[in-house]
N, C-alpha and C positions, 0 to 999 in steps of 0.2 A: 264243614268240619275239617276238610283237608287244608283249607286256608288257615284255620286256627292252629293246626299242628305246624304248618310252615312258619307262621308268625312266631310260635314258641321257639322254634329253632333259630330264626333269623332276627327277630324283633329286639325289643329292649324292655326295661323295667316299666317304661311308660306304656300305657295301654292304648294310646291314640294311634290311629292309622299312620303308616310310615310317612305319607305325604304331609301330615300335620306335625309330626314330631321332628322331622328333619333327620339329620345324620345322628345316629345313636350308637356309633362305634364305641366299644369299650375295649381297653387293652386286655390282652390275656397274659401279660408279663413276659412275652417272648419277642416283643418288638413289633409284632403284627397286630391286627385288630380283628375282632369278630363281633357279630351281633347276636344277642341272645334275648328272646322274649321271655319274660318271667311273669307268671301269674300267681304262683304259689309263694307264700311268705317264707317257707322253708328253703325254696330255691333262691330267693333274694338273700336270705341269711347265708346260705352256702356260698353264693357268688361274692358277697361282701367279705366273708372269711377268707376266700381264695385271694381276693385283692389285698387284704390286710397281710396275709402271709407273703405275698409277692413284695409288698412294700417293706415288710420287716426283713426279708432276705436281702433286698437292695441296701437297706439301712445297715445291716450287718456287714455287707461287703464294703460300704463306705467307711464304716467305723474301723475296719481292719486296715483299709488304705490310709486313713488319717493317722492311725497309730504308727504305721510304717513310715509315713512322711515325718511324723514327730520324732521318731527315733533317729532317722537320717539327719534331720535338722540339728538335733542335739549333738550328734557325732561331728557334723560340719562345724558347728559353733566351737566345740572343744578343740578340733584341729586348727581352726582359724586362730583361736586364742593362743595355742601352743606356738604356731608359726609366728604370730605377732611378737610373742615373748622372745623367740630366737632371733628375730630380725632386730629387735631393740638391743639385745645383747651384742649382736654383730656390729650394729651402729656404734655402740659404746666402745667396743674393742677397736674399731677403725679410728675413732677419734683419739683414743689413747695412743695408738700406733703413730698417728699423724703428729700428735703433740711430742711424742718421744723423738721422732725424726726431726721435727723443728728444733727441739732442744739440742739434738746431736749436731745439727748443722750450725747452730749458733755458737757452740763451744769450740 
């Protein structure tokens, strides 16, 4: 009886003995891992829902990060375009000045 309680705390969803099922670590969403033996369907459902919530939380974090990167990329593209336009205007102005100096020397 004591062994069954210990398996429920340490084991996994699989009801095979630990030696037969191998490593049954499952993540707890915090970077560590723990083992849980589950024999009740409600416990399985609860564990699955906890895992789904952890995945959804990570998904939400990634979505926020992607939106931030997208906004930053848009700003960088806009700034790059403005700088390119200014550089082209400066190049045109330099050419005009060079041509006017060439004409002034020729006269």
